[in-house]
N, CA, C and O of each residue as an XYZ file, in Angstrom:
452
protein
N       0.907     -1.162     -0.013
C      -0.006     -0.008     -0.025
C       0.944      1.206     -0.038
O       1.970      1.243      0.642
N       0.523      2.227     -0.882
C       1.302      3.485     -0.907
C       0.896      4.392      0.145
O      -0.202      4.217      0.674
N       1.690      5.391      0.532
C       1.497      6.367      1.513
C       0.196      7.117      1.245
O      -0.553      7.339      2.196
N      -0.126      7.521      0.019
C      -1.372      8.262     -0.401
C      -2.572      7.458     -0.019
O      -3.491      7.988      0.606
N      -2.602      6.216     -0.364
C      -3.730      5.389     -0.055
C      -3.879      5.248      1.521
O      -4.973      5.365      2.073
N      -2.702      4.990      2.203
C      -2.701      4.875      3.592
C      -3.320      6.025      4.353
O      -4.137      5.890      5.264
N      -2.829      7.224      3.866
C      -3.399      8.517      4.418
C      -4.897      8.641      4.276
O      -5.612      8.984      5.217
N      -5.352      8.349      3.063
C      -6.786      8.448      2.782
C      -7.640      7.462      3.640
O      -8.631      7.874      4.243
N      -7.253      6.178      3.688
C      -7.915      5.299      4.459
C      -7.973      5.572      5.937
O      -9.019      5.440      6.571
N      -6.775      5.976      6.509
C      -6.698      6.395      7.925
C      -7.689      7.586      8.199
O      -8.445      7.618      9.170
N      -7.602      8.544      7.254
C      -8.538      9.741      7.379
C      -9.960      9.423      7.310
O     -10.772     10.065      7.978
N     -10.303      8.478      6.547
C     -11.714      8.063      6.440
C     -12.169      7.417      7.712
O     -13.311      7.605      8.129
N     -11.303      6.658      8.340
C     -11.592      5.993      9.589
C     -11.823      6.966     10.649
O     -12.788      6.827     11.400
N     -10.992      7.964     10.769
C     -11.094      9.021     11.831
C     -12.311      9.801     11.641
O     -13.038     10.080     12.595
N     -12.580     10.194     10.347
C     -13.881     11.018     10.133
C     -15.138     10.135     10.438
O     -16.086     10.614     11.062
N     -15.138      8.873     10.005
C     -16.307      8.095     10.249
C     -16.569      7.894     11.760
O     -17.700      7.966     12.241
N     -15.407      7.627     12.507
C     -15.547      7.585     13.901
C     -16.217      8.761     14.527
O     -17.195      8.682     15.269
N     -15.589      9.904     14.154
C     -16.117     11.129     14.730
C     -17.595     11.447     14.304
O     -18.377     11.902     15.139
N     -17.952     11.225     13.101
C     -19.260     11.279     12.610
C     -20.342     10.348     13.358
O     -21.484     10.707     13.646
N     -19.828      9.209     13.594
C     -20.644      8.210     14.270
C     -20.982      8.548     15.679
O     -21.976      8.101     16.253
N     -20.077      9.389     16.234
C     -20.261      9.903     17.632
C     -20.917     11.248     17.751
O     -21.029     11.861     18.813
N     -21.397     11.712     16.430
C     -22.055     13.070     16.249
C     -21.211     14.096     16.868
O     -21.726     14.901     17.643
N     -19.902     14.142     16.583
C     -19.006     15.165     17.024
C     -18.631     15.933     15.725
O     -18.389     15.400     14.642
N     -18.618     17.252     15.990
C     -17.971     18.170     14.923
C     -16.538     18.035     15.155
O     -16.043     17.525     16.160
N     -15.830     18.579     14.049
C     -14.305     18.691     14.117
C     -13.985     19.469     15.350
O     -13.065     19.069     16.065
N     -14.669     20.562     15.674
C     -14.330     21.426     16.747
C     -14.433     20.532     18.078
O     -13.506     20.499     18.886
N     -15.546     19.857     18.238
C     -15.654     19.051     19.457
C     -14.631     17.920     19.600
O     -14.102     17.675     20.684
N     -14.378     17.267     18.530
C     -13.369     16.205     18.533
C     -11.948     16.819     18.948
O     -11.162     16.264     19.716
N     -11.758     17.971     18.360
C     -10.393     18.628     18.701
C     -10.338     19.075     20.170
O      -9.266     19.107     20.774
N     -11.451     19.405     20.712
C     -11.498     19.800     22.105
C     -11.147     18.620     22.974
O     -10.449     18.731     23.982
N     -11.681     17.436     22.525
C     -11.398     16.158     23.283
C      -9.875     15.741     23.240
O      -9.273     15.257     24.199
N      -9.374     15.977     22.082
C      -8.069     15.367     21.791
C      -6.989     16.404     21.807
O      -5.824     16.021     21.704
N      -7.264     17.696     21.927
C      -6.199     18.760     21.839
C      -5.611     18.881     20.566
O      -4.503     19.408     20.471
N      -6.238     18.443     19.523
C      -5.766     18.614     18.171
C      -6.195     19.990     17.690
O      -7.175     20.538     18.196
N      -5.441     20.596     16.666
C      -5.750     21.671     15.953
C      -6.786     21.293     14.918
O      -6.654     20.222     14.325
N      -7.810     22.091     14.655
C      -8.782     21.676     13.737
C      -8.268     21.715     12.359
O      -8.731     20.884     11.577
N      -7.392     22.543     11.943
C      -6.808     22.393     10.551
C      -6.033     21.094     10.432
O      -6.110     20.444      9.389
N      -5.254     20.665     11.499
C      -4.629     19.368     11.498
C      -5.606     18.192     11.284
O      -5.408     17.324     10.434
N      -6.704     18.221     12.131
C      -7.672     17.119     11.911
C      -8.302     17.134     10.602
O      -8.554     16.067     10.043
N      -8.590     18.303     10.039
C      -9.166     18.359      8.671
C      -8.237     17.753      7.673
O      -8.645     16.993      6.794
N      -6.965     18.098      7.815
C      -5.963     17.514      6.805
C      -5.790     15.996      6.987
O      -5.538     15.299      6.004
N      -5.918     15.464      8.215
C      -5.851     13.995      8.464
C      -7.121     13.368      7.840
O      -7.022     12.415      7.067
N      -8.331     13.913      8.185
C      -9.521     13.328      7.670
C      -9.651     13.353      6.143
O     -10.312     12.486      5.571
N      -9.041     14.319      5.487
C      -9.105     14.488      4.055
C      -7.952     13.791      3.299
O      -7.798     13.883      2.081
N      -7.144     13.077      4.145
C      -6.008     12.280      3.559
C      -4.813     13.155      3.122
O      -3.925     12.647      2.438
N      -4.760     14.401      3.478
C      -3.665     15.254      3.069
C      -2.365     15.009      3.907
O      -1.257     15.167      3.395
N      -2.522     14.638      5.144
C      -1.442     14.377      6.079
C      -1.707     13.131      6.802
O      -2.833     12.642      6.896
N      -0.607     12.609      7.329
C      -0.778     11.345      8.126
C      -0.191     11.833      9.525
O       0.896     12.404      9.598
N      -0.967     11.572     10.589
C      -0.599     11.961     11.916
C       0.618     11.298     12.480
O       0.894     10.133     12.195
N       1.381     12.066     13.315
C       2.501     11.463     13.987
C       2.087     10.458     14.957
O       0.901     10.336     15.265
N       3.094      9.664     15.496
C       2.776      8.765     16.541
C       2.018      9.255     17.768
O       1.068      8.637     18.248
N       2.515     10.451     18.269
C       1.888     10.919     19.444
C       0.423     11.467     19.248
O      -0.382     11.467     20.178
N       0.118     11.939     17.976
C      -1.193     12.306     17.670
C      -2.072     11.061     17.542
O      -3.234     11.068     17.950
N      -1.550     10.076     17.015
C      -2.354      8.780     16.989
C      -2.649      8.354     18.333
O      -3.793      8.002     18.622
N      -1.658      8.355     19.234
C      -1.876      8.007     20.648
C      -2.922      8.718     21.324
O      -3.767      8.161     22.025
N      -2.857     10.032     21.097
C      -3.863     11.001     21.681
C      -5.227     10.719     21.135
O      -6.191     10.765     21.900
N      -5.390     10.413     19.795
C      -6.761     10.196     19.297
C      -7.267      8.811     19.893
O      -8.465      8.654     20.127
N      -6.386      7.867     20.121
C      -6.817      6.614     20.748
C      -7.178      6.850     22.174
O      -8.243      6.409     22.607
N      -6.318      7.548     22.961
C      -6.500      7.736     24.382
C      -7.629      8.679     24.705
O      -8.536      8.318     25.454
N      -7.598      9.864     24.167
C      -8.450     10.859     24.517
C      -9.858     10.906     23.668
O     -10.919     11.360     24.096
N      -9.642     10.365     22.432
C     -10.793     10.333     21.449
C     -11.656      9.150     21.593
O     -12.840      9.166     21.256
N     -11.039      8.081     22.116
C     -11.768      6.838     22.410
C     -11.820      5.901     21.174
O     -12.643      4.988     21.099
N     -10.915      6.163     20.217
C     -10.938      5.347     19.040
C     -10.076      4.094     19.221
O      -8.930      4.169     19.662
N     -10.633      2.992     18.884
C      -9.981      1.634     19.041
C      -8.805      1.528     18.071
O      -9.046      1.762     16.887
N      -7.606      1.213     18.420
C      -6.492      1.099     17.570
C      -6.749      0.155     16.340
O      -6.344      0.417     15.208
N      -7.484     -1.006     16.686
C      -7.839     -1.899     15.630
C      -8.598     -1.345     14.605
O      -8.405     -1.694     13.440
N      -9.516     -0.444     14.934
C     -10.355      0.203     13.917
C      -9.599      1.200     12.992
O      -9.843      1.373     11.798
N      -8.695      1.793     13.688
C      -7.806      2.795     12.990
C      -6.979      2.133     11.890
O      -6.866      2.649     10.778
N      -6.413      0.996     12.223
C      -5.433      0.372     11.378
C      -5.991     -0.948     10.677
O      -5.195     -1.626     10.027
N      -7.149     -1.290     10.767
C      -7.659     -2.436     10.069
C      -7.408     -2.484      8.590
O      -7.211     -3.546      7.999
N      -7.418     -1.274      7.988
C      -7.124     -1.320      6.521
C      -5.832     -1.836      6.086
O      -5.640     -2.128      4.906
N      -4.871     -1.970      7.053
C      -3.496     -2.416      6.793
C      -3.551     -4.008      6.597
O      -2.567     -4.573      6.119
N      -4.659     -4.712      6.950
C      -4.656     -6.136      6.837
C      -4.701     -6.541      5.390
O      -5.395     -5.926      4.581
N      -3.988     -7.536      5.077
C      -4.002     -7.991      3.585
C      -5.381     -8.552      3.265
O      -5.722     -8.638      2.085
N      -6.176     -8.931      4.223
C      -7.521     -9.502      3.903
C      -8.589     -8.285      3.975
O      -9.784     -8.517      3.788
N      -8.183     -7.169      4.213
C      -9.102     -6.045      4.384
C      -9.866     -5.686      3.060
O      -9.291     -5.682      1.971
N     -11.152     -5.394      3.212
C     -11.935     -4.866      2.044
C     -11.892     -3.390      2.115
O     -11.864     -2.796      3.193
N     -11.888     -2.797      0.964
C     -12.012     -1.333      0.910
C     -13.400     -0.844      1.144
O     -14.304     -1.299      0.444
N     -13.649      0.032      2.056
C     -14.936      0.628      2.350
C     -15.015      2.021      2.043
O     -14.010      2.731      2.006
N     -16.236      2.465      1.809
C     -16.579      3.951      1.646
C     -16.864      4.531      3.154
O     -17.027      3.786      4.120
N     -16.898      5.819      3.215
C     -17.192      6.489      4.497
C     -18.524      5.946      5.016
O     -18.566      5.623      6.203
N     -19.519      5.821      4.324
C     -20.774      5.320      4.850
C     -20.719      3.932      5.463
O     -21.451      3.635      6.408
N     -19.782      3.013      4.884
C     -19.605      1.769      5.481
C     -19.070      1.823      6.827
O     -19.495      1.070      7.704
N     -18.085      2.749      7.049
C     -17.400      2.954      8.315
C     -18.477      3.506      9.280
O     -18.444      3.127     10.450
N     -19.367      4.318      8.900
C     -20.312      4.998      9.731
C     -21.346      3.890     10.211
O     -21.759      3.822     11.369
N     -21.675      3.121      9.293
C     -22.673      1.945      9.630
C     -21.938      1.027     10.613
O     -22.595      0.629     11.575
N     -20.690      0.647     10.501
C     -20.007     -0.194     11.352
C     -19.864      0.314     12.734
O     -19.999     -0.432     13.704
N     -19.574      1.666     12.843
C     -19.478      2.360     14.070
C     -20.766      2.325     14.851
O     -20.753      2.152     16.070
N     -21.920      2.493     14.136
C     -23.159      2.439     14.806
C     -23.477      0.960     15.309
O     -23.988      0.759     16.411
N     -23.147     -0.033     14.446
C     -23.417     -1.380     14.809
C     -22.749     -1.819     16.110
O     -23.344     -2.515     16.932
N     -21.513     -1.399     16.270
C     -20.744     -1.866     17.512
C     -21.361     -1.320     18.799
O     -21.048     -1.795     19.891
N     -22.253     -0.304     18.667
C     -22.803      0.318     19.934
C     -24.196     -0.436     20.234
O     -24.762     -0.225     21.306
N     -24.711     -1.263     19.339
C     -25.971     -1.842     19.512
C     -25.946     -3.209     20.401
O     -24.937     -3.897     20.557
N     -27.115     -3.459     20.906
C     -27.229     -4.678     21.631
C     -27.269     -5.779     20.652
O     -27.551     -5.543     19.477
N     -26.984     -7.065     21.102
C     -27.029     -8.252     20.305
C     -28.438     -8.471     19.658
O     -28.510     -8.835     18.485
N     -29.515     -8.261     20.384
C     -30.854     -8.462     19.727
C     -31.036     -7.456     18.578
O     -31.578     -7.770     17.519
N     -30.545     -6.205     18.852
C     -30.792     -5.201     17.734
C     -29.937     -5.622     16.586
O     -30.388     -5.480     15.449
N     -28.697     -6.146     16.776
C     -27.854     -6.446     15.594
C     -28.427     -7.582     14.881
O     -28.315     -7.617     13.655
N     -29.080     -8.598     15.565
C     -29.702     -9.624     14.805
C     -30.815     -9.119     14.030
O     -30.937     -9.544     12.881
N     -31.680     -8.242     14.501
C     -32.689     -7.634     13.781
C     -32.199     -6.930     12.496
O     -32.773     -7.094     11.419
N     -31.180     -6.188     12.644
C     -30.579     -5.430     11.507
C     -30.037     -6.390     10.484
O     -30.215     -6.213      9.279
N     -29.324     -7.485     11.021
C     -28.875     -8.545     10.100
C     -30.028     -9.009      9.268
O     -29.901     -9.035      8.044
N     -31.168     -9.385      9.853
C     -32.367     -9.957      9.141
C     -32.799     -8.923      8.099
O     -32.994     -9.267      6.933
N     -32.942     -7.731      8.488
C     -33.335     -6.664      7.538
C     -32.366     -6.539      6.349
O     -32.796     -6.460      5.198
N     -31.060     -6.521      6.636
C     -30.158     -6.428      5.578
C     -30.177     -7.645      4.624
O     -29.997     -7.514      3.413
N     -30.405     -8.849      5.232
C     -30.444     -9.960      4.295
C     -31.681     -9.980      3.391
O     -31.635    -10.487      2.270
N     -32.823     -9.402      3.911
C     -34.096     -9.243      3.159
C     -33.835     -8.236      1.992
O     -34.221     -8.478      0.849
N     -33.154     -7.081      2.333
C     -32.863     -6.063      1.407
C     -31.920     -6.577      0.241
O     -32.090     -6.317     -0.950
N     -30.943     -7.314      0.747
C     -29.858     -7.826     -0.198
C     -30.604     -8.857     -1.163
O     -30.288     -8.927     -2.351
N     -31.562     -9.617     -0.632
C     -32.241    -10.633     -1.458
C     -33.095     -9.946     -2.526
O     -33.220    -10.403     -3.662
N     -33.646     -8.877     -2.117
C     -34.544     -8.073     -3.075
C     -33.695     -7.300     -4.112
O     -34.211     -7.002     -5.189
N     -32.537     -6.996     -3.861
C     -31.762     -6.210     -4.767
C     -30.660     -7.003     -5.524
O     -29.904     -6.452     -6.324
N     -30.611     -8.372     -5.217
C     -29.670     -9.158     -5.884
C     -30.011     -9.629     -7.287
O     -29.214    -10.324     -7.916
């Protein structure tokens, strides 16, 4: 994977996490002590954060390290921003709710296949 792709994937993950928590850039920056311009550049794939910035996002922003770096797996599938947002919502749901959503998605998939 080249650096440009890695920056884009990482930025999409940060943005989708922030959006799934209904946080503005300003609010997320307040939590993590990041500059808003820096966060914007990260989310847009223009820059890749340094090690301490990543640690701060994990520690103060509550982002799971696995979520941030899952795109590095050779088995990983490329997702769009909406995919990340859906996944972030799903992890917060109860098991019965997840099963209901799974059934709904299977019906939708069957109708559109």
